DSSP file (Angstrom, degrees, kcal/mol; ACC not computed):
  #  RESIDUE AA STRUCTURE BP1 BP2  ACC     N-H-->O    O-->H-N    N-H-->O    O-->H-N    TCO  KAPPA ALPHA  PHI   PSI    X-CA   Y-CA   Z-CA
    1    1 A M              0   0    0      0, 0.0    52,-0.0     0, 0.0     0, 0.0   0.000 360.0 360.0 360.0 122.9   24.2  -46.9   57.5
    2    2 A T        +     0   0    0      2,-0.1     2,-0.4     0, 0.0     0, 0.0   0.651 360.0  86.1-101.7 -22.1   26.1  -44.1   59.2
    3    3 A D  S    S-     0   0    0      1,-0.0     2,-0.2     3,-0.0     3,-0.0  -0.713  76.9-128.9 -83.9 128.4   25.4  -45.0   62.9
    4    4 A K        -     0   0    0     -2,-0.4     2,-0.4     1,-0.1    41,-0.1  -0.498  23.4-114.6 -70.6 139.8   27.9  -47.4   64.4
    5    5 A I        -     0   0    0     39,-0.2     2,-0.4    -2,-0.2    -1,-0.1  -0.693  34.8-153.0 -79.9 131.2   26.3  -50.3   66.2
    6    6 A K        -     0   0    0     -2,-0.4     2,-0.3    -3,-0.0    -3,-0.0  -0.883   7.8-162.2-114.8 132.5   27.2  -50.0   69.9
    7    7 A L        -     0   0    0     -2,-0.4     2,-0.1     2,-0.0    -2,-0.0  -0.885  22.8-117.2-111.2 145.7   27.5  -52.9   72.3
    8    8 A S     >  -     0   0    0     -2,-0.3     4,-2.4     1,-0.1     5,-0.3  -0.393  32.5-108.3 -73.0 159.0   27.4  -52.6   76.1
    9    9 A K  H  > S+     0   0    0      1,-0.2     4,-2.2     2,-0.2     5,-0.1   0.865 119.5  50.2 -54.7 -41.1   30.5  -53.7   77.9
   10   10 A N  H  > S+     0   0    0      2,-0.2     4,-2.2     1,-0.2    -1,-0.2   0.825 111.8  47.1 -72.7 -35.9   28.9  -56.8   79.2
   11   11 A T  H  > S+     0   0    0      2,-0.2     4,-1.5     1,-0.2    -2,-0.2   0.817 113.7  48.4 -76.5 -27.4   27.6  -57.8   75.8
   12   12 A R  H  X S+     0   0    0     -4,-2.4     4,-2.5     2,-0.2    -2,-0.2   0.882 110.8  50.2 -70.8 -42.0   31.0  -57.2   74.2
   13   13 A D  H  X S+     0   0    0     -4,-2.2     4,-2.0    -5,-0.3    -2,-0.2   0.956 111.8  49.0 -57.8 -47.5   32.7  -59.2   77.0
   14   14 A D  H  X S+     0   0    0     -4,-2.2     4,-2.5     1,-0.2    -1,-0.2   0.909 111.8  48.9 -60.2 -42.0   30.2  -62.1   76.4
   15   15 A M  H  X S+     0   0    0     -4,-1.5     4,-2.6     1,-0.2    -1,-0.2   0.870 109.4  51.8 -71.2 -35.0   30.8  -62.0   72.7
   16   16 A I  H  X S+     0   0    0     -4,-2.5     4,-2.3     2,-0.2    -1,-0.2   0.906 111.6  46.9 -61.7 -43.3   34.6  -62.0   73.1
   17   17 A L  H  X S+     0   0    0     -4,-2.0     4,-2.3    -5,-0.2    -2,-0.2   0.912 110.7  53.0 -69.4 -41.5   34.3  -65.1   75.4
   18   18 A A  H  X S+     0   0    0     -4,-2.5     4,-2.8     2,-0.2    -2,-0.2   0.924 111.3  46.8 -60.2 -45.1   31.9  -66.7   72.8
   19   19 A I  H  X S+     0   0    0     -4,-2.6     4,-3.0     2,-0.2     5,-0.3   0.945 112.6  48.2 -64.0 -46.4   34.6  -66.2   70.0
   20   20 A K  H  X S+     0   0    0     -4,-2.3     4,-2.1     1,-0.2    11,-0.3   0.916 112.1  49.4 -55.5 -42.7   37.4  -67.4   72.1
   21   21 A A  H  X S+     0   0    0     -4,-2.3     4,-2.9     2,-0.2     5,-0.3   0.945 110.8  51.6 -60.7 -55.3   35.3  -70.5   73.0
   22   22 A Y  H  X>S+     0   0    0     -4,-2.8     4,-3.6     1,-0.2     5,-0.6   0.942 111.4  45.1 -49.6 -56.4   34.5  -71.1   69.2
   23   23 A F  H  X5S+     0   0    0     -4,-3.0     6,-2.5     1,-0.2     4,-1.2   0.864 114.6  49.2 -68.1 -28.8   38.1  -70.9   68.1
   24   24 A L  H  X5S+     0   0    0     -4,-2.1     4,-0.5    -5,-0.3    -1,-0.2   0.917 119.7  35.5 -75.6 -36.4   39.3  -73.1   70.9
   25   25 A N  H  <5S+     0   0    0     -4,-2.9    -2,-0.2    -5,-0.1    -3,-0.2   0.866 128.6  31.3 -77.4 -39.7   36.6  -75.8   70.3
   26   26 A E  H  <5S+     0   0    0     -4,-3.6    -3,-0.2    -5,-0.3    -2,-0.1   0.733 136.3  20.8 -97.6 -22.4   36.3  -75.7   66.5
   27   27 A R  H  <<S-     0   0    0     -4,-1.2    -3,-0.2    -5,-0.6    -2,-0.1   0.390  93.8-123.2-125.9   0.1   39.9  -74.8   65.4
   28   28 A D     <  +     0   0    0     -4,-0.5     2,-0.5    -6,-0.3    -4,-0.3   0.853  65.9 139.5  50.4  41.4   41.9  -75.7   68.5
   29   29 A E        -     0   0    0     -6,-2.5     2,-1.0    -9,-0.1    -1,-0.2  -0.962  49.0-146.8-115.9 129.2   43.2  -72.2   68.6
   30   30 A D        -     0   0    0     -2,-0.5     2,-0.2    -3,-0.1    -9,-0.1  -0.789  23.3-167.5 -98.7  99.9   43.6  -70.3   71.8
   31   31 A L        -     0   0    0     -2,-1.0     2,-0.1   -11,-0.3    -7,-0.0  -0.523  12.7-131.9 -86.1 148.4   42.9  -66.6   71.1
   32   32 A G     >  -     0   0    0     -2,-0.2     4,-2.2     1,-0.1     5,-0.2  -0.389  31.0 -99.8 -82.9 175.3   43.6  -63.8   73.4
   33   33 A D  H  > S+     0   0    0      2,-0.2     4,-2.9     1,-0.2     5,-0.2   0.914 123.5  51.0 -54.8 -51.0   41.2  -61.0   74.4
   34   34 A L  H  > S+     0   0    0      2,-0.2     4,-2.9     1,-0.2     5,-0.2   0.950 111.6  47.0 -61.8 -54.7   42.8  -58.6   71.9
   35   35 A A  H  > S+     0   0    0      1,-0.2     4,-2.2     2,-0.2    -1,-0.2   0.943 114.4  46.8 -51.4 -53.8   42.5  -61.1   68.9
   36   36 A A  H  X S+     0   0    0     -4,-2.2     4,-2.2     1,-0.2    -1,-0.2   0.882 112.2  52.1 -65.3 -35.8   38.9  -62.0   69.7
   37   37 A G  H  X S+     0   0    0     -4,-2.9     4,-3.0     2,-0.2    -1,-0.2   0.946 108.1  50.3 -54.1 -51.4   38.1  -58.3   70.1
   38   38 A L  H  X S+     0   0    0     -4,-2.9     4,-1.7     1,-0.2    -2,-0.2   0.851 109.4  49.8 -62.1 -36.7   39.5  -57.5   66.8
   39   39 A I  H  X S+     0   0    0     -4,-2.2     4,-2.1     2,-0.2    -1,-0.2   0.873 111.9  50.0 -67.1 -39.0   37.5  -60.3   65.1
   40   40 A L  H  X S+     0   0    0     -4,-2.2     4,-2.9     1,-0.2     5,-0.3   0.908 107.5  53.0 -66.1 -38.6   34.4  -58.9   66.9
   41   41 A D  H  X S+     0   0    0     -4,-3.0     4,-2.4     1,-0.2     5,-0.2   0.914 107.9  51.8 -60.5 -39.4   35.1  -55.5   65.7
   42   42 A F  H  X>S+     0   0    0     -4,-1.7     4,-3.5     2,-0.2     5,-0.6   0.930 112.3  45.3 -54.8 -52.2   35.4  -56.8   62.1
   43   43 A F  I  X>S+     0   0    0     -4,-2.1     5,-2.6     1,-0.2     4,-1.5   0.900 114.5  47.7 -64.2 -40.1   32.0  -58.5   62.4
   44   44 A V  I  <5S+     0   0    0     -4,-2.9   -39,-0.2     3,-0.2    -1,-0.2   0.900 119.5  40.1 -67.2 -40.0   30.3  -55.5   64.0
   45   45 A E  I  <5S+     0   0    0     -4,-2.4    -2,-0.2    -5,-0.3    -3,-0.2   0.928 130.4  21.4 -72.2 -51.8   31.8  -53.2   61.4
   46   46 A K  I  <5S+     0   0    0     -4,-3.5     4,-0.2    -5,-0.2    -3,-0.2   0.786 133.9  25.7 -99.3 -28.7   31.5  -55.2   58.2
   47   47 A L  I >X<S+     0   0    0     -4,-1.5     4,-1.1    -5,-0.6     3,-1.1   0.870 104.1  67.6-103.9 -41.5   28.8  -57.8   58.8
   48   48 A A  H 3><S+     0   0    0     -5,-2.6     4,-2.7     1,-0.3     5,-0.2   0.819  92.4  61.0 -57.3 -40.9   26.3  -56.6   61.5
   49   49 A P  H 3> S+     0   0    0      0, 0.0     4,-3.0     0, 0.0    -1,-0.3   0.885 103.1  53.6 -62.4 -37.2   24.8  -53.8   59.5
   50   50 A E  H <> S+     0   0    0     -3,-1.1     4,-1.9    -4,-0.2    -2,-0.2   0.929 111.0  44.5 -60.3 -45.2   23.6  -56.4   56.9
   51   51 A F  H  X S+     0   0    0     -4,-1.1     4,-2.2     2,-0.2    -1,-0.2   0.885 114.4  51.1 -66.1 -39.9   21.8  -58.5   59.6
   52   52 A Y  H  X S+     0   0    0     -4,-2.7     4,-3.0     1,-0.2    -2,-0.2   0.974 111.1  47.3 -56.0 -58.9   20.4  -55.2   61.1
   53   53 A N  H  X S+     0   0    0     -4,-3.0     4,-2.2     1,-0.2    -2,-0.2   0.837 111.1  50.7 -53.2 -35.7   19.1  -54.2   57.7
   54   54 A Q  H  X S+     0   0    0     -4,-1.9     4,-3.1     2,-0.2    -1,-0.2   0.900 109.8  50.9 -72.6 -39.7   17.6  -57.6   57.1
   55   55 A G  H  X S+     0   0    0     -4,-2.2     4,-2.7     2,-0.2     5,-0.2   0.943 110.2  49.1 -63.7 -47.9   15.9  -57.4   60.5
   56   56 A V  H  X S+     0   0    0     -4,-3.0     4,-2.3     1,-0.2    -2,-0.2   0.942 112.9  49.2 -56.7 -46.5   14.4  -53.9   59.6
   57   57 A Y  H  X S+     0   0    0     -4,-2.2     4,-3.0     1,-0.2     5,-0.2   0.933 111.1  47.3 -58.7 -47.9   13.2  -55.3   56.3
   58   58 A D  H  X S+     0   0    0     -4,-3.1     4,-2.7     1,-0.2    -1,-0.2   0.916 112.4  51.6 -58.6 -41.1   11.5  -58.4   57.9
   59   59 A A  H  X S+     0   0    0     -4,-2.7     4,-2.5     1,-0.2     5,-0.3   0.889 109.8  49.2 -66.8 -38.7    9.9  -56.1   60.4
   60   60 A Y  H  X S+     0   0    0     -4,-2.3     4,-2.5    -5,-0.2    -1,-0.2   0.903 110.6  48.5 -65.3 -41.5    8.6  -53.9   57.7
   61   61 A K  H  X S+     0   0    0     -4,-3.0     4,-2.7     2,-0.2     5,-0.2   0.955 113.3  49.4 -66.0 -45.3    7.2  -56.8   55.7
   62   62 A Y  H  X S+     0   0    0     -4,-2.7     4,-2.3     2,-0.2    -2,-0.2   0.911 112.7  45.9 -57.0 -46.4    5.5  -58.1   58.9
   63   63 A M  H  X S+     0   0    0     -4,-2.5     4,-2.9     2,-0.2     5,-0.2   0.950 111.4  53.1 -67.9 -46.5    4.0  -54.8   59.8
   64   64 A T  H  X S+     0   0    0     -4,-2.5     4,-2.1    -5,-0.3    -2,-0.2   0.929 110.2  46.8 -56.0 -44.2    2.8  -54.3   56.2
   65   65 A N  H  X S+     0   0    0     -4,-2.7     4,-2.1     2,-0.2    -1,-0.2   0.923 112.1  51.6 -67.0 -35.9    1.0  -57.7   56.2
   66   66 A K  H  X S+     0   0    0     -4,-2.3     4,-2.2     1,-0.2    -2,-0.2   0.923 108.7  50.8 -65.0 -43.3   -0.6  -56.8   59.6
   67   67 A I  H  X S+     0   0    0     -4,-2.9     4,-1.6     1,-0.2    -1,-0.2   0.910 108.9  51.3 -59.3 -42.6   -1.8  -53.5   58.3
   68   68 A E  H  X S+     0   0    0     -4,-2.1     4,-0.8    -5,-0.2    -2,-0.2   0.828 106.6  53.9 -55.4 -39.2   -3.3  -55.2   55.4
   69   69 A D  H  < S+     0   0    0     -4,-2.1     4,-0.4     1,-0.2     3,-0.3   0.828 106.0  54.0 -60.7 -39.1   -5.0  -57.6   57.7
   70   70 A L  H >< S+     0   0    0     -4,-2.2     3,-1.1     1,-0.2    -2,-0.2   0.849 100.8  58.2 -70.1 -32.4   -6.5  -54.7   59.6
   71   71 A L  H >< S+     0   0    0     -4,-1.6     3,-1.4     1,-0.3    -1,-0.2   0.802  94.5  67.8 -63.0 -28.6   -8.0  -53.2   56.5
   72   72 A E  T 3< S+     0   0    0     -4,-0.8    -1,-0.3    -3,-0.3    -2,-0.2   0.691  90.4  63.4 -66.2 -20.3   -9.9  -56.5   56.0
   73   73 A I  T <  S+     0   0    0     -3,-1.1    -1,-0.3    -4,-0.4    -2,-0.2   0.374  74.6 120.6 -87.5   7.5  -12.1  -55.7   59.1
   74   74 A Q    <         0   0    0     -3,-1.4    -3,-0.0     1,-0.1     0, 0.0  -0.421 360.0 360.0 -71.1 153.0  -13.5  -52.7   57.5
   75   75 A K              0   0    0     -2,-0.1    -1,-0.1     0, 0.0    -3,-0.0   0.398 360.0 360.0-109.5 360.0  -17.3  -52.8   57.2
């Protein structure tokens, strides 16, 4: 995948807050915005493409099944 996944500023800010809350609640670590942003960048760059590709594949399977269902109504 050559296109980078882009997040709106609001979405990015919300995700940074979620990362900070997770680290505080689960690990008792108080992360700053920079550290949380770097963690988010890592996930977006290294992990998000796999989730995206899985979503594309799942949509493909779903649509393929629906197209096969459509062919069943032929007379």
